[in-house]
C-alpha positions in Angstrom: 0.0 0.0 0.0 2.9 2.4 0.7 4.3 1.9 -2.8 0.9 2.8 -4.3 0.6 6.0 -2.3 4.2 7.0 -3.3 3.4 6.5 -7.0 0.3 8.6 -6.9 1.9 12.0 -6.1 4.6 11.3 -8.7 2.0 10.5 -11.4 0.0 13.6 -10.4 3.1 15.7 -10.6 3.9 14.2 -14.1 0.3 14.9 -15.2 0.5 18.5 -13.9 3.8 19.0 -15.7 2.6 17.6 -19.0 -0.6 19.7 -18.7 1.5 22.8 -18.0 3.8 22.0 -20.9 0.8 21.5 -23.2 -0.7 24.8 -22.1 2.6 26.6 -22.6 2.9 25.1 -26.1 -0.7 26.1 -26.9 0.0 29.6 -25.7 3.2 29.8 -27.7 1.4 28.7 -30.9 -1.4 31.2 -30.2 1.0 34.1 -29.7 3.0 33.1 -32.8 -0.2 32.8 -34.8 -1.5 36.2 -33.5 1.8 37.8 -34.2 2.0 36.3 -37.7 -1.6 37.5 -38.4 -0.8 41.0 -37.2 2.3 41.1 -39.4 0.3 39.9 -42.4 -2.4 42.6 -41.8 0.3 45.3 -41.4 2.0 44.1 -44.6 -1.3 44.3 -46.5 -2.0 47.8 -45.1 1.4 49.0 -46.1 0.9 47.4 -49.6 -2.4 49.3 -50.0 -0.8 52.6 -48.9 2.2 52.0 -51.3 -0.1 51.1 -54.2 -2.2 54.2 -53.5 0.8 56.5 -53.2 2.3 55.1 -56.5 -1.0 55.7 -58.3 -1.1 59.3 -57.0 2.4 59.9 -58.1 1.7 58.3 -61.5 -1.2 60.6 -62.0 0.8 63.7 -60.9 -1.8 64.6 -58.3 0.5 64.7 -55.2 0.3 68.5 -54.8 -3.5 68.5 -55.4 -4.0 65.7 -52.9 -2.0 67.4 -50.2 -3.5 70.9 -50.8 -7.2 69.8 -51.2 -8.5 68.7 -47.8 -11.8 67.4 -49.2 -10.0 65.2 -51.7 -7.6 64.0 -49.0 -10.6 63.1 -46.7 -12.3 61.2 -49.5 -9.0 59.4 -50.3 -8.7 58.5 -46.6 -12.3 57.0 -46.7 -11.4 55.0 -49.9 -8.1 53.6 -48.6 -9.8 52.7 -45.3 -12.6 50.8 -47.1 -10.0 49.0 -49.2 -8.0 48.0 -46.2 -11.1 46.9 -44.4 -12.1 44.7 -47.3 -8.7 43.2 -47.5 -8.6 42.5 -43.8 -12.0 40.8 -44.0 -10.6 38.7 -46.9 -13.3 40.0 -49.3 -10.8 40.4 -52.1 -7.2 40.7 -52.9 -6.2 44.2 -54.0 -5.8 44.9 -57.7 -3.9 47.6 -59.6 -7.2 49.3 -60.8 -8.4 50.0 -57.3 -6.4 53.2 -57.2 -7.4 54.3 -60.7 -11.0 53.7 -59.9 -10.7 56.2 -57.0 -9.3 58.8 -59.4 -12.1 58.2 -61.9 -14.7 58.7 -59.1 -13.0 61.9 -57.9 -12.8 63.3 -61.4 -16.6 63.0 -61.9 -17.7 64.0 -58.4 -20.0 67.1 -58.6 -19.0 70.0 -56.5 -22.0 69.9 -54.2 -21.9 66.2 -53.4 -19.9 65.1 -50.4 -18.8 61.5 -50.1 -19.1 60.4 -46.5 -18.0 56.7 -46.8 -17.0 54.0 -49.1 -17.8 50.4 -48.4 -16.8 47.3 -50.4 -19.0 44.2 -50.6 -16.8 41.8 -52.5 -15.7 43.7 -55.6 -18.8 45.8 -55.6 -18.6 49.4 -54.1 -21.1 51.3 -52.1 -20.7 55.0 -52.0 -22.4 56.8 -49.2 -22.9 60.5 -49.9 -24.9 63.7 -49.1 -26.1 66.6 -51.2 -28.4 69.6 -50.9 -30.5 68.4 -53.9 -31.5 65.0 -55.0 -30.7 65.9 -58.6 -27.0 66.2 -57.6 -27.0 62.6 -56.3 -28.7 61.5 -59.5 -26.2 63.4 -61.6 -23.3 61.7 -59.7 -24.8 58.2 -60.0 -25.3 58.8 -63.8 -21.7 60.0 -64.1 -20.5 56.8 -62.3 -21.8 54.8 -65.3 -18.8 56.1 -67.2 -16.4 54.4 -64.8 -15.0 51.4 -66.7 -14.9 49.1 -63.6 -18.7 49.2 -63.0 -21.3 47.5 -65.1 -24.4 48.6 -63.2 -25.2 51.6 -60.9 -28.2 52.1 -58.6 -29.1 55.0 -56.3 -31.1 54.9 -53.1 -31.7 58.3 -51.5 -33.6 59.7 -48.6 -34.4 63.3 -47.6 -33.3 64.4 -44.2 -35.3 66.7 -42.0 -33.1 69.7 -42.9 -34.0 69.2 -46.6 -30.7 67.8 -47.7 -30.4 64.3 -49.1 -28.5 61.2 -48.1 -27.7 58.7 -50.9 -26.2 55.3 -51.2 -24.9 54.5 -54.7 -24.3 50.8 -55.3 -21.7 50.1 -58.1 -21.7 46.6 -59.3 -18.3 45.5 -60.5 -17.6 43.9 -63.9 
């Protein structure tokens, strides 16, 4: 009976040590996976920023982008939406993502303010506001000329102050 009681604490100690080792290894794998995931996300974000900067330089719009605060804010919304879509693994970035932004900016009417971009797969939702509904309609019709989109639809609502909120859905080719 004494031998049996001496073996029990030893086997309990071994079980505790193996459990502690297993937990330590699991924690190490988790931390490595989390670190690798964060590194991949940062790499993708840096890639998007580099791609966008390269496209800006190619178009020769660096000075305009820096001086025009509204365009800078819109660009920030667009890059943020791209990064969010990449992080959610909705799509892998393509070279035409930056050129699409410049096409949208070039046809944006002066009285329309883009408040947010949102990607749903390759499709783009453009959330915007305007004083008149005709301005939103004009913008959505102008988006038909963007080569990346095959179908455009506008959904708009009038706010209590008389201005309009619109969501333009751009279906990708």
